[in-house]
C-alpha atoms as an extended CHARMM CRD file, in Angstrom:
* protein
*
       231  EXT
         1         1  MET       CA            -99.2980000000     -189.7820000000       18.2510000000  PROA      1               0.0000000000
         2         2  ASN       CA            -97.0520000000     -187.2870000000       20.0410000000  PROA      2               0.0000000000
         3         3  ASP       CA            -98.4790000000     -184.0260000000       18.7370000000  PROA      3               0.0000000000
         4         4  ILE       CA            -96.3960000000     -181.3800000000       20.4810000000  PROA      4               0.0000000000
         5         5  GLU       CA            -95.5490000000     -178.0860000000       18.7910000000  PROA      5               0.0000000000
         6         6  VAL       CA            -91.8260000000     -177.3890000000       19.0750000000  PROA      6               0.0000000000
         7         7  LEU       CA            -91.0350000000     -173.6600000000       19.0400000000  PROA      7               0.0000000000
         8         8  TYR       CA            -87.2960000000     -173.8350000000       19.6480000000  PROA      8               0.0000000000
         9         9  GLU       CA            -84.7030000000     -176.5480000000       20.1010000000  PROA      9               0.0000000000
        10        10  ASP       CA            -80.9400000000     -176.8340000000       20.4310000000  PROA      10              0.0000000000
        11        11  ASN       CA            -78.6110000000     -179.2940000000       22.1690000000  PROA      11              0.0000000000
        12        12  HSD       CA            -79.4810000000     -177.9000000000       25.5850000000  PROA      12              0.0000000000
        13        13  LEU       CA            -83.0540000000     -176.5710000000       25.5590000000  PROA      13              0.0000000000
        14        14  ILE       CA            -86.4280000000     -177.2410000000       23.9630000000  PROA      14              0.0000000000
        15        15  ALA       CA            -89.4860000000     -174.9490000000       24.0060000000  PROA      15              0.0000000000
        16        16  ILE       CA            -93.0390000000     -176.1700000000       23.4040000000  PROA      16              0.0000000000
        17        17  ASN       CA            -96.2640000000     -174.2890000000       22.6540000000  PROA      17              0.0000000000
        18        18  LYS       CA            -98.4750000000     -175.8090000000       25.3470000000  PROA      18              0.0000000000
        19        19  ARG       CA           -102.1610000000     -176.2290000000       24.6590000000  PROA      19              0.0000000000
        20        20  SER       CA           -104.6540000000     -175.3710000000       27.3840000000  PROA      20              0.0000000000
        21        21  GLY       CA           -105.5990000000     -178.5400000000       29.2290000000  PROA      21              0.0000000000
        22        22  ASP       CA           -102.1010000000     -180.0340000000       29.2040000000  PROA      22              0.0000000000
        23        23  ILE       CA           -100.2130000000     -180.2900000000       32.4820000000  PROA      23              0.0000000000
        24        24  VAL       CA            -96.5360000000     -179.3630000000       32.4360000000  PROA      24              0.0000000000
        25        25  GLN       CA            -95.4340000000     -181.9380000000       35.0120000000  PROA      25              0.0000000000
        26        26  GLY       CA            -97.1170000000     -185.0890000000       36.3320000000  PROA      26              0.0000000000
        27        27  ASP       CA            -99.5730000000     -184.6730000000       39.2000000000  PROA      27              0.0000000000
        28        28  LYS       CA           -102.1180000000     -186.6830000000       41.1900000000  PROA      28              0.0000000000
        29        29  THR       CA           -104.4760000000     -186.9050000000       38.1910000000  PROA      29              0.0000000000
        30        30  GLY       CA           -102.1030000000     -189.3470000000       36.5270000000  PROA      30              0.0000000000
        31        31  ASP       CA           -102.6690000000     -187.6250000000       33.1760000000  PROA      31              0.0000000000
        32        32  MET       CA            -99.8070000000     -187.6610000000       30.6970000000  PROA      32              0.0000000000
        33        33  SER       CA            -97.7360000000     -184.5290000000       31.1690000000  PROA      33              0.0000000000
        34        34  LEU       CA            -96.1030000000     -182.2610000000       28.6320000000  PROA      34              0.0000000000
        35        35  CYS       CA            -92.7380000000     -183.3100000000       30.0920000000  PROA      35              0.0000000000
        36        36  ASP       CA            -93.5980000000     -186.9540000000       29.3040000000  PROA      36              0.0000000000
        37        37  LYS       CA            -94.5350000000     -185.9760000000       25.7520000000  PROA      37              0.0000000000
        38        38  VAL       CA            -91.2260000000     -184.1570000000       25.3330000000  PROA      38              0.0000000000
        39        39  LYS       CA            -89.3670000000     -187.2690000000       26.4970000000  PROA      39              0.0000000000
        40        40  LEU       CA            -91.2120000000     -189.3590000000       23.9050000000  PROA      40              0.0000000000
        41        41  TYR       CA            -90.4320000000     -186.7910000000       21.2320000000  PROA      41              0.0000000000
        42        42  LEU       CA            -86.7280000000     -186.8020000000       22.1150000000  PROA      42              0.0000000000
        43        43  LYS       CA            -86.5540000000     -190.6060000000       22.1790000000  PROA      43              0.0000000000
        44        44  ASP       CA            -88.2010000000     -190.7980000000       18.7720000000  PROA      44              0.0000000000
        45        45  ALA       CA            -86.4090000000     -187.8590000000       17.1370000000  PROA      45              0.0000000000
        46        46  TYR       CA            -82.9540000000     -189.0140000000       18.1890000000  PROA      46              0.0000000000
        47        47  GLN       CA            -83.6740000000     -192.7630000000       18.3010000000  PROA      47              0.0000000000
        48        48  LYS       CA            -82.5690000000     -193.1060000000       21.9030000000  PROA      48              0.0000000000
        49        49  SER       CA            -83.1340000000     -196.5080000000       23.4690000000  PROA      49              0.0000000000
        50        50  GLY       CA            -82.5870000000     -195.5800000000       27.1210000000  PROA      50              0.0000000000
        51        51  ASN       CA            -83.9560000000     -192.8790000000       29.3790000000  PROA      51              0.0000000000
        52        52  VAL       CA            -83.8380000000     -189.2760000000       28.2060000000  PROA      52              0.0000000000
        53        53  PHE       CA            -83.5030000000     -186.1900000000       30.3860000000  PROA      53              0.0000000000
        54        54  CYS       CA            -86.2270000000     -183.5520000000       30.4620000000  PROA      54              0.0000000000
        55        55  GLY       CA            -85.9040000000     -180.8950000000       33.1340000000  PROA      55              0.0000000000
        56        56  VAL       CA            -88.8330000000     -178.6320000000       33.9830000000  PROA      56              0.0000000000
        57        57  ILE       CA            -87.5590000000     -175.0450000000       34.1160000000  PROA      57              0.0000000000
        58        58  HSD       CA            -90.8880000000     -173.3210000000       34.8090000000  PROA      58              0.0000000000
        59        59  ARG       CA            -94.5970000000     -174.1250000000       34.7440000000  PROA      59              0.0000000000
        60        60  ILE       CA            -97.8230000000     -172.5420000000       33.5760000000  PROA      60              0.0000000000
        61        61  ASP       CA           -101.2780000000     -173.4890000000       34.8390000000  PROA      61              0.0000000000
        62        62  ARG       CA           -103.2010000000     -176.3070000000       33.1820000000  PROA      62              0.0000000000
        63        63  PRO       CA           -105.9070000000     -174.0760000000       31.5950000000  PROA      63              0.0000000000
        64        64  VAL       CA           -103.2500000000     -171.6630000000       30.2630000000  PROA      64              0.0000000000
        65        65  SER       CA           -101.5910000000     -171.9780000000       26.8460000000  PROA      65              0.0000000000
        66        66  GLY       CA            -98.2400000000     -170.8400000000       25.5130000000  PROA      66              0.0000000000
        67        67  VAL       CA            -94.4950000000     -171.2790000000       25.6160000000  PROA      67              0.0000000000
        68        68  VAL       CA            -92.9240000000     -173.6590000000       28.1380000000  PROA      68              0.0000000000
        69        69  LEU       CA            -89.1730000000     -174.2210000000       28.2560000000  PROA      69              0.0000000000
        70        70  PHE       CA            -87.5180000000     -177.5310000000       29.1770000000  PROA      70              0.0000000000
        71        71  ALA       CA            -83.8620000000     -178.4780000000       29.6600000000  PROA      71              0.0000000000
        72        72  LYS       CA            -82.3830000000     -181.4020000000       27.7370000000  PROA      72              0.0000000000
        73        73  THR       CA            -79.4130000000     -181.7280000000       30.1040000000  PROA      73              0.0000000000
        74        74  SER       CA            -78.9130000000     -181.3800000000       33.8490000000  PROA      74              0.0000000000
        75        75  LYS       CA            -76.2570000000     -178.7230000000       33.1760000000  PROA      75              0.0000000000
        76        76  ALA       CA            -78.7330000000     -176.5940000000       31.2180000000  PROA      76              0.0000000000
        77        77  LEU       CA            -81.3900000000     -177.0610000000       33.9160000000  PROA      77              0.0000000000
        78        78  SER       CA            -78.9990000000     -175.9160000000       36.6340000000  PROA      78              0.0000000000
        79        79  ARG       CA            -77.9510000000     -172.8380000000       34.6740000000  PROA      79              0.0000000000
        80        80  MET       CA            -81.5160000000     -171.9060000000       33.7340000000  PROA      80              0.0000000000
        81        81  ASN       CA            -82.5450000000     -172.2300000000       37.3830000000  PROA      81              0.0000000000
        82        82  VAL       CA            -79.9170000000     -169.6000000000       38.2070000000  PROA      82              0.0000000000
        83        83  LEU       CA            -81.3640000000     -167.3080000000       35.5230000000  PROA      83              0.0000000000
        84        84  MET       CA            -84.8170000000     -167.8180000000       37.0410000000  PROA      84              0.0000000000
        85        85  GLN       CA            -83.5860000000     -167.0530000000       40.5580000000  PROA      85              0.0000000000
        86        86  ASN       CA            -81.8850000000     -163.8950000000       39.3040000000  PROA      86              0.0000000000
        87        87  ARG       CA            -85.0340000000     -162.8900000000       37.3840000000  PROA      87              0.0000000000
        88        88  GLU       CA            -83.1260000000     -162.8750000000       34.1100000000  PROA      88              0.0000000000
        89        89  LEU       CA            -85.8060000000     -164.7950000000       32.2120000000  PROA      89              0.0000000000
        90        90  LEU       CA            -88.2840000000     -162.3180000000       30.6940000000  PROA      90              0.0000000000
        91        91  LYS       CA            -91.8050000000     -163.7770000000       30.5950000000  PROA      91              0.0000000000
        92        92  LEU       CA            -94.5230000000     -161.9450000000       28.6700000000  PROA      92              0.0000000000
        93        93  TYR       CA            -98.1460000000     -163.0750000000       28.6510000000  PROA      93              0.0000000000
        94        94  TRP       CA           -101.2180000000     -162.0230000000       26.7130000000  PROA      94              0.0000000000
        95        95  GLY       CA           -104.4810000000     -161.9850000000       28.6260000000  PROA      95              0.0000000000
        96        96  ILE       CA           -108.0410000000     -161.2350000000       27.5180000000  PROA      96              0.0000000000
        97        97  VAL       CA           -110.3580000000     -159.4250000000       29.9380000000  PROA      97              0.0000000000
        98        98  LYS       CA           -113.8800000000     -158.0290000000       29.6600000000  PROA      98              0.0000000000
        99        99  ASN       CA           -113.4530000000     -155.2090000000       32.1640000000  PROA      99              0.0000000000
       100       100  LYS       CA           -110.8350000000     -152.7950000000       30.8680000000  PROA      100             0.0000000000
       101       101  PRO       CA           -108.4700000000     -151.6890000000       33.6590000000  PROA      101             0.0000000000
       102       102  ASP       CA           -108.7270000000     -148.0420000000       34.7080000000  PROA      102             0.0000000000
       103       103  GLU       CA           -105.1400000000     -147.3940000000       33.6400000000  PROA      103             0.0000000000
       104       104  ALA       CA           -103.7980000000     -148.3400000000       30.2170000000  PROA      104             0.0000000000
       105       105  GLN       CA           -100.4520000000     -149.2180000000       31.7490000000  PROA      105             0.0000000000
       106       106  ALA       CA            -99.5750000000     -149.9670000000       35.3590000000  PROA      106             0.0000000000
       107       107  THR       CA            -97.4760000000     -151.9890000000       37.7700000000  PROA      107             0.0000000000
       108       108  LEU       CA            -99.4030000000     -154.0670000000       40.3070000000  PROA      108             0.0000000000
       109       109  ILE       CA            -97.9960000000     -155.1320000000       43.6640000000  PROA      109             0.0000000000
       110       110  HSD       CA            -99.9980000000     -157.4250000000       45.9170000000  PROA      110             0.0000000000
       111       111  TYR       CA            -99.3320000000     -160.0690000000       48.5540000000  PROA      111             0.0000000000
       112       112  LEU       CA           -100.4610000000     -163.6410000000       47.9600000000  PROA      112             0.0000000000
       113       113  LYS       CA           -100.9590000000     -166.7500000000       50.0480000000  PROA      113             0.0000000000
       114       114  LYS       CA           -101.9510000000     -170.1020000000       48.5770000000  PROA      114             0.0000000000
       115       115  ASN       CA           -104.9570000000     -171.9150000000       50.0250000000  PROA      115             0.0000000000
       116       116  GLU       CA           -104.0540000000     -175.5770000000       49.5340000000  PROA      116             0.0000000000
       117       117  LYS       CA           -107.6230000000     -176.7760000000       50.1640000000  PROA      117             0.0000000000
       118       118  ASN       CA           -109.1720000000     -175.0910000000       47.1350000000  PROA      118             0.0000000000
       119       119  ASN       CA           -105.9980000000     -174.4450000000       45.0800000000  PROA      119             0.0000000000
       120       120  LYS       CA           -106.6550000000     -170.7250000000       45.0810000000  PROA      120             0.0000000000
       121       121  VAL       CA           -104.6810000000     -167.7580000000       46.3730000000  PROA      121             0.0000000000
       122       122  ILE       CA           -105.7670000000     -165.2290000000       48.9630000000  PROA      122             0.0000000000
       123       123  ILE       CA           -104.7380000000     -161.7100000000       47.9650000000  PROA      123             0.0000000000
       124       124  SER       CA           -103.9270000000     -158.6710000000       50.0800000000  PROA      124             0.0000000000
       125       125  SER       CA           -102.9960000000     -155.1100000000       49.1720000000  PROA      125             0.0000000000
       126       126  ASN       CA           -100.7280000000     -154.9040000000       52.2200000000  PROA      126             0.0000000000
       127       127  PRO       CA            -97.9130000000     -157.1060000000       53.5610000000  PROA      127             0.0000000000
       128       128  LYS       CA            -99.0970000000     -159.8760000000       55.8790000000  PROA      128             0.0000000000
       129       129  LYS       CA            -97.4090000000     -162.7350000000       57.6820000000  PROA      129             0.0000000000
       130       130  GLY       CA            -97.2150000000     -165.7810000000       55.4390000000  PROA      130             0.0000000000
       131       131  PHE       CA            -97.9860000000     -163.7910000000       52.2790000000  PROA      131             0.0000000000
       132       132  LEU       CA            -95.4900000000     -163.4350000000       49.4110000000  PROA      132             0.0000000000
       133       133  GLN       CA            -95.0340000000     -160.2580000000       47.3910000000  PROA      133             0.0000000000
       134       134  ALA       CA            -96.2770000000     -160.5090000000       43.7970000000  PROA      134             0.0000000000
       135       135  GLU       CA            -95.4590000000     -157.9560000000       41.1210000000  PROA      135             0.0000000000
       136       136  LEU       CA            -96.4260000000     -157.6050000000       37.4750000000  PROA      136             0.0000000000
       137       137  ALA       CA            -96.6740000000     -154.8690000000       34.8710000000  PROA      137             0.0000000000
       138       138  TYR       CA            -99.4430000000     -154.7450000000       32.2840000000  PROA      138             0.0000000000
       139       139  THR       CA           -100.1070000000     -152.7360000000       29.1280000000  PROA      139             0.0000000000
       140       140  HSD       CA           -103.3800000000     -152.4730000000       27.2280000000  PROA      140             0.0000000000
       141       141  LEU       CA           -102.6690000000     -153.5420000000       23.6320000000  PROA      141             0.0000000000
       142       142  ALA       CA           -105.9890000000     -153.7330000000       21.7840000000  PROA      142             0.0000000000
       143       143  SER       CA           -109.7680000000     -153.9270000000       22.0910000000  PROA      143             0.0000000000
       144       144  SER       CA           -112.5610000000     -155.7740000000       20.3350000000  PROA      144             0.0000000000
       145       145  GLU       CA           -116.2360000000     -154.9120000000       20.6460000000  PROA      145             0.0000000000
       146       146  LYS       CA           -116.5060000000     -156.6210000000       24.0450000000  PROA      146             0.0000000000
       147       147  TYR       CA           -113.0110000000     -157.5800000000       25.1860000000  PROA      147             0.0000000000
       148       148  HSD       CA           -109.5640000000     -156.1370000000       25.8040000000  PROA      148             0.0000000000
       149       149  LEU       CA           -106.0980000000     -157.5920000000       25.2620000000  PROA      149             0.0000000000
       150       150  LEU       CA           -103.4270000000     -156.9680000000       27.8810000000  PROA      150             0.0000000000
       151       151  GLU       CA            -99.7240000000     -157.7300000000       27.7320000000  PROA      151             0.0000000000
       152       152  ILE       CA            -98.4250000000     -158.7730000000       31.1310000000  PROA      152             0.0000000000
       153       153  GLU       CA            -94.8160000000     -158.9520000000       32.2520000000  PROA      153             0.0000000000
       154       154  LEU       CA            -94.2370000000     -161.1160000000       35.2990000000  PROA      154             0.0000000000
       155       155  LYS       CA            -91.7820000000     -159.6640000000       37.7770000000  PROA      155             0.0000000000
       156       156  THR       CA            -92.2840000000     -162.5180000000       40.2540000000  PROA      156             0.0000000000
       157       157  GLY       CA            -93.5360000000     -166.0540000000       39.7280000000  PROA      157             0.0000000000
       158       158  ARG       CA            -96.2380000000     -166.7160000000       42.3170000000  PROA      158             0.0000000000
       159       159  HSD       CA            -98.9940000000     -169.3140000000       42.1490000000  PROA      159             0.0000000000
       160       160  HSD       CA           -101.9690000000     -168.0080000000       40.1040000000  PROA      160             0.0000000000
       161       161  GLN       CA           -100.3530000000     -164.5770000000       40.2210000000  PROA      161             0.0000000000
       162       162  ILE       CA           -101.6830000000     -163.0410000000       37.0000000000  PROA      162             0.0000000000
       163       163  ARG       CA           -105.1360000000     -164.4970000000       37.5620000000  PROA      163             0.0000000000
       164       164  ALA       CA           -105.4070000000     -163.1910000000       41.1190000000  PROA      164             0.0000000000
       165       165  GLN       CA           -103.8660000000     -159.7760000000       40.5230000000  PROA      165             0.0000000000
       166       166  LEU       CA           -106.0550000000     -158.9560000000       37.5190000000  PROA      166             0.0000000000
       167       167  ALA       CA           -109.1120000000     -160.1050000000       39.4610000000  PROA      167             0.0000000000
       168       168  ALA       CA           -108.0640000000     -157.7840000000       42.2950000000  PROA      168             0.0000000000
       169       169  ILE       CA           -108.4260000000     -154.7760000000       39.9670000000  PROA      169             0.0000000000
       170       170  ASN       CA           -111.8250000000     -156.0470000000       38.7540000000  PROA      170             0.0000000000
       171       171  SER       CA           -110.4400000000     -157.3590000000       35.4510000000  PROA      171             0.0000000000
       172       172  PRO       CA           -110.5990000000     -161.1550000000       35.7740000000  PROA      172             0.0000000000
       173       173  LEU       CA           -109.4010000000     -163.1620000000       32.8020000000  PROA      173             0.0000000000
       174       174  LYS       CA           -112.0460000000     -164.3560000000       30.3660000000  PROA      174             0.0000000000
       175       175  GLY       CA           -113.1640000000     -167.8460000000       31.3420000000  PROA      175             0.0000000000
       176       176  ASP       CA           -111.5280000000     -167.8240000000       34.7830000000  PROA      176             0.0000000000
       177       177  LEU       CA           -114.4160000000     -168.8990000000       37.0100000000  PROA      177             0.0000000000
       178       178  LYS       CA           -112.0990000000     -169.4520000000       39.9730000000  PROA      178             0.0000000000
       179       179  TYR       CA           -111.2050000000     -165.7500000000       40.0750000000  PROA      179             0.0000000000
       180       180  GLY       CA           -114.5500000000     -164.1890000000       39.3280000000  PROA      180             0.0000000000
       181       181  PHE       CA           -115.3020000000     -164.3420000000       35.6030000000  PROA      181             0.0000000000
       182       182  PRO       CA           -119.0070000000     -165.2590000000       35.2520000000  PROA      182             0.0000000000
       183       183  ARG       CA           -118.7250000000     -167.8220000000       32.4220000000  PROA      183             0.0000000000
       184       184  SER       CA           -116.3050000000     -170.5530000000       31.4470000000  PROA      184             0.0000000000
       185       185  ASN       CA           -114.7560000000     -170.8140000000       27.9890000000  PROA      185             0.0000000000
       186       186  PRO       CA           -116.1910000000     -173.6460000000       25.8340000000  PROA      186             0.0000000000
       187       187  ASP       CA           -112.9050000000     -175.5880000000       25.9910000000  PROA      187             0.0000000000
       188       188  ALA       CA           -112.4440000000     -174.9750000000       29.7530000000  PROA      188             0.0000000000
       189       189  SER       CA           -109.3870000000     -172.8070000000       29.0640000000  PROA      189             0.0000000000
       190       190  ILE       CA           -108.7970000000     -169.4080000000       30.5790000000  PROA      190             0.0000000000
       191       191  SER       CA           -107.8120000000     -166.6230000000       28.1890000000  PROA      191             0.0000000000
       192       192  LEU       CA           -104.1910000000     -166.3600000000       29.2620000000  PROA      192             0.0000000000
       193       193  HSD       CA           -101.3520000000     -167.1890000000       26.8760000000  PROA      193             0.0000000000
       194       194  ALA       CA            -97.6140000000     -167.3170000000       27.6050000000  PROA      194             0.0000000000
       195       195  ARG       CA            -96.6410000000     -165.2870000000       24.5540000000  PROA      195             0.0000000000
       196       196  LYS       CA            -92.8820000000     -164.7650000000       24.7740000000  PROA      196             0.0000000000
       197       197  LEU       CA            -89.7140000000     -165.8330000000       26.5830000000  PROA      197             0.0000000000
       198       198  CYS       CA            -86.4580000000     -163.8760000000       26.3200000000  PROA      198             0.0000000000
       199       199  PHE       CA            -83.1660000000     -164.8430000000       27.9290000000  PROA      199             0.0000000000
       200       200  LEU       CA            -79.4170000000     -165.0790000000       27.4870000000  PROA      200             0.0000000000
       201       201  HSD       CA            -78.6270000000     -168.6760000000       26.5340000000  PROA      201             0.0000000000
       202       202  PRO       CA            -76.7480000000     -170.2630000000       29.4700000000  PROA      202             0.0000000000
       203       203  VAL       CA            -74.2810000000     -172.1130000000       27.2140000000  PROA      203             0.0000000000
       204       204  SER       CA            -73.9550000000     -170.1850000000       23.9320000000  PROA      204             0.0000000000
       205       205  ASN       CA            -74.4610000000     -166.7130000000       25.4960000000  PROA      205             0.0000000000
       206       206  GLN       CA            -76.7190000000     -165.7890000000       22.5740000000  PROA      206             0.0000000000
       207       207  PHE       CA            -79.8530000000     -163.7510000000       23.2840000000  PROA      207             0.0000000000
       208       208  ILE       CA            -82.8490000000     -165.9910000000       22.6480000000  PROA      208             0.0000000000
       209       209  THR       CA            -86.4300000000     -164.8610000000       21.9570000000  PROA      209             0.0000000000
       210       210  ILE       CA            -89.1570000000     -167.5020000000       21.7120000000  PROA      210             0.0000000000
       211       211  LEU       CA            -92.6170000000     -166.4830000000       20.4960000000  PROA      211             0.0000000000
       212       212  ALA       CA            -95.6810000000     -168.7170000000       20.8550000000  PROA      212             0.0000000000
       213       213  PRO       CA            -98.5080000000     -168.3630000000       18.2990000000  PROA      213             0.0000000000
       214       214  VAL       CA           -101.9020000000     -167.8200000000       19.9340000000  PROA      214             0.0000000000
       215       215  PRO       CA           -104.5100000000     -170.5970000000       20.1830000000  PROA      215             0.0000000000
       216       216  ASN       CA           -106.5830000000     -171.2910000000       17.0760000000  PROA      216             0.0000000000
       217       217  GLU       CA           -109.6500000000     -169.5020000000       18.4150000000  PROA      217             0.0000000000
       218       218  SER       CA           -111.4720000000     -166.5830000000       16.8240000000  PROA      218             0.0000000000
       219       219  LEU       CA           -110.9470000000     -163.9470000000       19.5340000000  PROA      219             0.0000000000
       220       220  TRP       CA           -107.2590000000     -164.7630000000       19.9480000000  PROA      220             0.0000000000
       221       221  LEU       CA           -106.7500000000     -164.6850000000       16.1840000000  PROA      221             0.0000000000
       222       222  PHE       CA           -108.6050000000     -161.3650000000       15.9410000000  PROA      222             0.0000000000
       223       223  PHE       CA           -106.2510000000     -159.7690000000       18.4500000000  PROA      223             0.0000000000
       224       224  GLU       CA           -103.1220000000     -161.2590000000       16.9000000000  PROA      224             0.0000000000
       225       225  GLN       CA           -104.1130000000     -160.0700000000       13.4360000000  PROA      225             0.0000000000
       226       226  SER       CA           -105.2520000000     -156.6450000000       14.6310000000  PROA      226             0.0000000000
       227       227  LEU       CA           -101.8140000000     -155.9590000000       16.0680000000  PROA      227             0.0000000000
       228       228  HSD       CA            -99.9670000000     -156.9440000000       12.8680000000  PROA      228             0.0000000000
       229       229  THR       CA            -97.3470000000     -158.3450000000       15.1770000000  PROA      229             0.0000000000
       230       230  ASN       CA            -93.7670000000     -157.8090000000       14.0790000000  PROA      230             0.0000000000
       231       231  GLU       CA            -92.1210000000     -159.6150000000       16.9750000000  PROA      231             0.0000000000
């Protein structure tokens, strides 16, 4: 059964609410990717006998949940890639941390370098050779008894960027063992959710907003309900 959750679809694009644990694109594990599932969905939904096109526009890490956008045509993929390069695709995340950041709202700039051996990034506060600048802005949205919800806007799209930058200010994401949180989540997820995508549609020129419901987990649901979201 192809149990993907479609958030948005037109003739050019399709957005899926990715579950933690799914991979966006095939890798060395050989596990079925979300892109493969989208292809199956498109073949079934439109009764296509041949190959179908599914272009990966952006990725989120395997233990992360939330909205992922795919292109249904090569033309749409090419145009969305231009939007990405021009930073005209607004990406908002929700993240849960235990250590509340010192500032309720801030912009973080660091420099990151990927360590291929352990699939982790090295982070520096200052520019260094071989390091790429990473920038995000966060806002504290809500608190529970033990945890805090942050909204994060990505300004750049570096590997493990949100995870590494929040860890650098002593606010690692809940469940993220790789970046310093002491315990894993029961489902091996990390508490980071790609909440919203906003962009100008590359074909219709309409402004598109895609919102991904949070995972069906008590802490996520508490935060979503406590905000009475009117997005």
